C-alpha positions in Angstrom: -15.4 8.6 26.4 -16.3 5.5 24.3 -13.4 3.1 23.6 -13.3 1.3 20.2 -11.1 -1.3 18.6 -10.9 -1.6 14.8 -8.9 -3.7 12.3 -7.8 -1.7 9.2 -6.6 -3.0 5.8 -5.1 -0.4 3.5 -4.8 -1.0 -0.3 -2.7 1.0 -2.7 0.9 2.1 -2.9 1.5 1.7 0.8 4.7 -0.4 1.2 8.2 1.0 0.9 6.9 4.6 1.3 7.0 5.1 5.1 3.3 4.2 5.6 3.8 2.1 8.7 6.0 4.9 10.3 3.4 7.4 9.3 0.6 5.3 10.9 2.6 4.9 14.2 3.2 8.6 14.4 -0.4 9.4 13.8 -1.5 6.9 16.5 1.0 8.2 19.0 -0.1 11.8 18.4 -3.7 10.9 19.1 -2.9 8.5 22.0 -4.2 5.5 20.2 -2.7 2.0 21.0 -2.3 -0.9 18.7 0.0 -2.2 15.9 0.7 -2.0 12.2 2.4 -4.5 9.7 3.0 -5.1 6.1 1.2 -8.1 4.4 2.8 -10.2 1.7 -0.1 -9.2 -0.6 1.1 -5.6 -0.7 -1.4 -4.2 1.8 -0.8 -2.7 5.2 -2.8 -4.0 8.2 -3.3 -2.3 11.5 -5.3 -2.6 14.7 -6.3 0.6 16.6 -7.5 0.8 20.2 -8.7 4.0 21.8 -11.3 6.7 22.2 -13.7 6.8 19.3 -12.8 10.3 18.2 -9.0 9.6 18.5 -9.4 6.4 16.4 -11.4 8.4 13.8 -8.7 11.0 13.6 -6.0 8.3 13.0 -8.2 6.7 10.3 -8.6 10.1 8.6 -4.8 10.5 8.5 -4.4 6.9 7.2 -6.8 7.7 4.4 -4.4 10.4 3.2 -1.1 8.7 4.0 2.3 10.1 3.7 3.2 12.1 0.6 4.9 9.2 -1.2 1.9 6.8 -0.8 -1.3 6.3 -2.7 -4.3 5.0 -0.7 -6.8 3.3 -3.0 -9.0 1.8 -0.3 -9.1 1.7 3.5 -11.3 -1.0 5.0 -12.2 -1.0 8.6 -13.8 -3.8 10.7 -14.9 -3.1 14.3 -13.7 -5.8 16.7 -14.5 -6.4 20.4 -12.8 -4.4 23.1 -10.1 -6.4 24.9 -10.0 -6.2 28.7 -6.4 -4.9 28.7 -5.6 -3.2 25.4 -2.0 -2.7 24.5 -0.2 0.2 26.1 1.6 1.6 23.1 1.8 1.2 19.3 4.2 -1.3 17.8 5.3 -2.7 14.5 4.6 -6.4 13.8 6.3 -8.7 11.4 5.0 -9.1 7.9 2.5 -11.9 7.4 
């Protein structure tokens, strides 16, 4: 099992529509760790840590988003694996 860590930026109608909750549920369902937060520019940012296939599954769900959302663009950036990745998935404050 290959572990990966990616940073994700989601553009579109993704705030005020349950997108962060949707992302957390998808991550937990696929046993992916990390975090998600709103950004003041209207995007949502997340970091995902886990098995490559599990992270890919979460990204696929994030591209669709919850019914009330509209995802215009989802940008991923691979980042280095941390020695001790987070154990769960959390919300972070808006930046």
